[in-house]
Steps between C-alpha positions, in 0.01 A plus 500: 500500500784732590677415173182578302470837672865571420443393139194723468692788658789442261272487194320814619831681546618388155174616344529839671859527381395428141214749519708779652813450292386734214403772750830460682694542176279788397611820670346776288462836671133523396230234492576185303179522302580842351839382379706542814711797395403787278633846410345794682554765232324307221213255479539143621350212307342313792168526684522551879361255751119519506331734751805716569564872481824643364636849548803674348653837580764603247688831499693548175754755379592551135772730365511631143806691383590639157319503168482230236371490142470149357814333638718813509557737791410866449632799698243758609712785358467346152123546494468835683452824306231707331206283382450721191735698276462861382254385233284315751608157384547221762865428579461177697644675806333546839491767769529240777605136517496236775835380635403258779203369695440339838184292529389362836201269524319318777293200391256336740318188385250263658347178371302191594502144363140395445570146377773264384497677164391859556675793671402868485635820645570870458810719497506864609780741413642829620749682273750781551673634186785750499650593161793738455455738205783693333430831324632635172710814510199716422297347783793541739500871418123531538480318834843557650517124561678208335185291528248370751353183649171390350301309764182299540379268774185323611289189456572298186273267306347200680541148359236229543649160423412131495677171426338178381710184505482310171693194613733363768679166497425454872213669686693521830866552410515585129831495316346639180196724469352771280246774570307762308527858624226760463539862603312828479668832579260757644571870425538616860824685419469868411565631147441858618836567668634851442850641458501680836881523532569679171699824559265695270171565675316495167600134454400379844138430410596290197482124524812292540577273201375147448770310686464720808126440538402244762273275293384405152152652523345183351381155604776269373453120478790254525530131420794268555631147517710396801712186529693371801715191547703362788738229609586594857725686575456656152198701376450670164229663292401705195221761483353690207247782562339735245325827594270673248404868478163493328378860491600864559473652845328830581807691378484348150794260517579143599822343621665231288424129531746302714640149495719350774696177484671391822706190576651403833702234680528452877730291716420432865837454670359495855156416643419868542721662232509502120663693220340586167588626153260645245486627144226762461400611152246770427358669192295822505339666200505874448212727601198536272331840483605824662426635848272801516551773758201638687555860600243761602224263397631462145675206338796525270765261376870557554686623192843359433753744361346797681746644758204625707352151523578232758576283195842666486639189669531143364268387781205634300585314180289183503752329271755521783330233710528124500763255383656169595697425818671196648598490868708262708380469859672333794337449837485321831207372708493434872233337714532660847199301627248253356257666257724809466747570218729800446625554145767743375590529132714729286464543123714661229429541127684275254344648187289808421361593160289808568277726294689813588648715607370386839651415838665160526489270802800483731396254773210400724470355849199334662439377855196284579344371819266210423266336747259205471200485736314166502135510601338224707403328173865466396698181565780725627294678764702535820831426326791625709770242419854588395579504127589155370331314788354167381178568689397801292181320401541525121 
């Protein structure tokens, strides 16, 4: 009888060992079902564990420095001068040109997994733009200044988003899965920002150019395909997302369509640490239409080539927007506690072919705090085990 009890205990222990072996080997920082590890600055391909909330807070800083036209650098002095000659003909010169820009953003997102296949959420954004403008010699004489800082800040557009899982090779711990992404950008960002910092008082009630406005002014749908694979301790994925601009906003223009293609690889070298590398490609079309200016109750379009117009800067030429960029991004993730992840990544451009002259990217940095909150319906409710513990319940 004693031997039978020992045999049953031994078989039970062996069975438990077999069952828990995959979970013991699996030490992803996030839930196994969503893919285990995923980048925080781009979309992940997996669907989170059912009946769980997810929150992300992501401050980001981006620096732009110098001008570029196609793949060639352009110096601001080369494009500054009188916009028209003595005969009134356009010269291709500008009264002011941008030299650098600091963009700070704060993204806050929240989402909920409704089922094994469906996840939905929203992302809110705050933007702070600071662009340095250099004056031509004539403008320096008129203002007594070499230039000024053009500024705008406030709430950006809001993104509603959802993911639907098309397939997964394992419903609990997938090593290969693909999801559809759907998004809709809501025009909560202002397109009425004015040029308050201009040294000439007469220019301070003009609008700032397109790239300094805080939103698109339109409802913009997105659709994408997201793939993620893994073989612990390695994770990888490829995402493609297209955003369409379907109509003109209230100021008679629309931003260009966008397409993003991101690929990533991650290596988890410790139970609560991983490193990651990404290639981030993006294409943006130029702007369609031309912004109108509302002043004293009347509407009028900016006139390029007129020195008395705000169009006397390349920022008002709609052909000087959009292009193709390729970034390399390196990052690290740390799990300070179960259900919490801290992500830091740094990106630099490898290639920029821009419709210019326009400012080129220099670098960007993003820090993210990510937290998962299981509800009582989740299988992970009450989880407080260390990362990599075989009793995580996956």
